[in-house]
C-alpha positions as semicolon CSV with decimal commas, in nm:
position;residue;x (nm);y (nm);z (nm)
1;X;1,448;20,750;21,611
2;X;1,166;20,512;21,716
3;X;1,245;20,259;21,421
4;X;1,604;20,227;21,537
5;X;1,512;20,187;21,894
6;X;1,286;19,900;21,776
7;X;1,508;19,734;21,559
8;X;1,769;19,697;21,860
9;X;1,481;19,476;22,025
10;X;1,562;19,175;21,807
11;X;1,903;19,104;21,883
12;X;1,792;19,170;22,277
13;X;1,546;18,893;22,232
14;X;1,766;18,653;22,058
15;X;2,069;18,713;22,321
16;X;1,811;18,654;22,605
17;X;1,673;18,336;22,458
18;X;1,962;18,170;22,288
19;X;2,284;18,248;22,515
20;X;2,188;18,288;22,849
21;X;2,335;18,083;23,102
22;X;2,224;18,297;23,404
23;X;1,986;18,243;23,628
24;X;1,637;18,436;23,612
25;X;1,724;18,690;23,891
26;X;2,040;18,788;23,761
27;X;1,901;18,817;23,413
28;X;1,605;19,034;23,555
29;X;1,866;19,288;23,735
30;X;2,060;19,324;23,447
31;X;1,757;19,400;23,217
32;X;1,622;19,671;23,465
33;X;1,927;19,842;23,519
34;X;1,993;19,861;23,159
35;X;1,636;19,947;23,080
36;X;1,618;20,209;23,363
37;X;1,980;20,335;23,263
38;X;1,859;20,355;22,882
39;X;1,553;20,543;22,947
40;X;1,724;20,789;23,170
41;X;1,998;20,877;22,907
42;X;1,725;20,906;22,647
43;X;1,519;21,144;22,829
44;X;1,804;21,351;22,908
45;X;1,910;21,377;22,566
46;X;1,584;21,394;22,473
47;X;1,491;21,711;22,678
48;X;1,825;21,867;22,557
49;X;1,709;21,846;22,219
50;X;1,359;21,976;22,252
51;X;1,512;22,264;22,485
52;X;1,737;22,350;22,199
53;X;1,448;22,342;21,957
54;X;1,244;22,551;22,140
55;X;1,518;22,805;22,159
56;X;1,685;22,835;21,839
57;X;1,441;22,573;21,575
58;X;1,738;22,389;21,506
59;X;1,973;22,133;21,698
60;X;2,301;22,128;21,627
61;X;2,586;21,939;21,852
62;X;2,827;22,156;21,992
63;X;3,227;22,066;22,010
64;X;3,139;21,931;22,343
65;X;2,854;21,720;22,260
66;X;3,080;21,559;21,999
67;X;3,373;21,566;22,246
68;X;3,178;21,389;22,554
69;X;3,020;21,135;22,254
70;X;3,365;21,032;22,148
71;X;3,476;20,985;22,521
72;X;3,159;20,736;22,574
73;X;3,254;20,553;22,276
74;X;3,596;20,502;22,427
75;X;3,472;20,412;22,768
76;X;3,228;20,170;22,629
77;X;3,473;19,992;22,401
78;X;3,709;19,988;22,697
79;X;3,421;19,810;22,890
80;X;3,336;19,558;22,607
81;X;3,723;19,437;22,593
82;X;3,711;19,427;22,967
83;X;3,394;19,206;22,956
84;X;3,533;18,963;22,679
85;X;3,878;18,960;22,824
86;X;3,736;18,885;23,187
87;X;3,597;18,607;23,061
88;X;3,321;18,460;22,797
89;X;3,060;18,406;23,087
90;X;2,951;18,754;23,099
91;X;2,948;18,803;22,742
92;X;2,556;18,692;22,718
93;X;2,462;18,946;22,987
94;X;2,634;19,215;22,831
95;X;2,493;19,167;22,476
96;X;2,166;19,153;22,662
97;X;2,229;19,460;22,911
98;X;2,379;19,672;22,573
99;X;2,094;19,582;22,333
100;X;1,867;19,679;22,582
101;X;1,989;19,976;22,716
102;X;2,010;20,075;22,342
103;X;1,645;20,003;22,279
104;X;1,536;20,221;22,567
105;X;1,785;20,519;22,493
106;X;1,634;20,540;22,151
107;X;1,285;20,482;22,210
108;X;1,279;20,752;22,500
109;X;1,453;21,008;22,326
110;X;1,229;20,929;22,025
111;X;0,908;20,973;22,234
112;X;0,991;21,272;22,410
113;X;1,062;21,462;22,062
114;X;0,724;21,310;21,929
115;X;0,557;21,474;22,235
116;X;0,711;21,795;22,168
117;X;0,605;21,795;21,826
118;X;0,243;21,709;21,915
119;X;0,237;22,007;22,192
120;X;0,405;22,258;21,987
121;X;0,237;22,195;21,601
122;X;0,591;22,149;21,450
123;X;0,738;21,856;21,299
124;X;1,126;21,776;21,358
125;X;1,317;21,677;21,023
126;X;1,680;21,558;21,000
127;X;1,908;21,810;20,834
128;X;2,232;21,625;20,720
129;X;2,397;21,389;20,970
130;X;2,417;21,584;21,282
131;X;2,135;21,844;21,263
132;X;1,790;21,864;21,333
133;X;1,541;22,122;21,267
134;X;1,196;22,219;21,356
135;X;0,930;22,310;21,067
136;X;0,591;22,398;21,060
137;X;0,346;22,120;20,937
138;X;0,227;22,179;20,593
């Protein structure tokens, strides 16, 4: 998760430097809002993963989680469609905010799981596409 989160830094930096027609205050506000929101989401999802790992030793998303994920994907797709149809002026700012949000959420989630690994003495391994399980260190 930490590697995936850091990979989103590359397009975020490119969109910040290459195609940003906004002034510094607008860019800083969009960047700050997306980083704070992404960190909050990553912290909440990481805490939920850690809680389920403590209780059961395995994290598998429920149907409710998958439904909410599908709903979030639909809302994000509608938002992107709205931004691109509202005008091309907002697309660089949306690109910067989106990649910054993804970077912050993945990195925060990875750090929360990593901290739990250090305190519990167990390591977290992916078991397939959706499942995560806690294993004792060898």
